[in-house]
C-alpha positions in Angstrom: 163.5 91.5 130.5 166.9 93.0 130.7 167.6 95.9 128.4 171.2 96.2 127.4 172.5 99.7 126.9 174.6 100.2 123.8 177.5 102.6 123.7 178.7 103.8 120.4 182.1 105.5 120.1 183.6 106.9 117.0 187.3 107.6 117.1 189.1 109.2 114.2 192.8 109.7 113.6 195.0 110.7 110.7 197.8 108.6 112.1 198.3 104.8 111.6 198.4 102.5 114.5 202.2 102.1 113.9 202.6 105.8 114.7 200.7 105.8 118.0 203.7 104.7 120.0 205.5 107.9 119.0 202.4 110.0 119.8 201.9 108.6 123.2 205.6 108.2 123.9 205.4 104.5 124.9 205.1 101.7 122.4 203.7 99.2 125.0 201.0 101.5 126.3 200.0 102.4 122.7 199.7 98.7 121.9 197.6 98.1 125.0 195.3 101.0 124.1 194.9 99.8 120.5 194.2 96.3 121.7 191.3 97.6 123.9 190.0 99.9 121.2 189.8 97.4 118.4 188.3 94.6 120.4 184.8 94.0 118.8 185.0 97.0 116.6 184.7 97.9 113.0 187.6 99.7 111.4 186.9 101.9 108.4 190.1 103.0 106.7 189.6 105.8 104.3 192.5 106.8 102.0 192.9 109.8 99.7 192.2 113.5 100.1 189.4 114.7 102.2 186.4 116.5 100.7 187.5 119.6 102.6 191.0 119.5 101.1 189.5 118.9 97.6 187.2 121.9 98.0 190.1 124.2 99.0 192.1 123.0 96.0 189.1 123.6 93.6 188.6 127.0 95.1 192.2 127.9 94.7 192.1 126.9 91.0 188.9 128.9 90.4 190.5 132.0 92.0 193.6 131.6 89.9 191.7 131.1 86.7 189.3 134.1 87.2 190.0 137.3 85.2 191.7 140.2 86.9 189.4 142.5 88.8 189.1 146.2 88.0 191.4 148.6 89.8 190.2 149.3 93.3 188.4 146.0 93.7 189.3 143.6 96.4 190.1 140.0 95.3 189.5 137.2 97.8 192.7 135.8 99.3 193.5 132.4 100.6 194.7 131.8 104.1 198.2 130.4 104.6 196.7 126.9 105.2 194.9 127.0 101.9 198.0 128.1 100.1 200.0 125.3 101.6 197.3 122.8 100.6 197.2 123.9 97.0 200.9 124.0 96.7 201.3 120.3 97.1 
């Protein structure tokens, strides 16, 4: 019997295939790469905010809604990335 080895590769991107030419700097090479990648594959397209982004938004809302801390207490602060995420 011949045992076939299976190779599983998971590739993620936050860019659509249409944007890959800009990323790689060559539309033809991007098309060739996409052609090879999607041959016999399953594409899962997920839209919407990620769970991580949702968590940061909920955390920001919770911190904003919490009552003022007594004088001398330290209030947790958001990183600049978290502030940018919740501003949108």
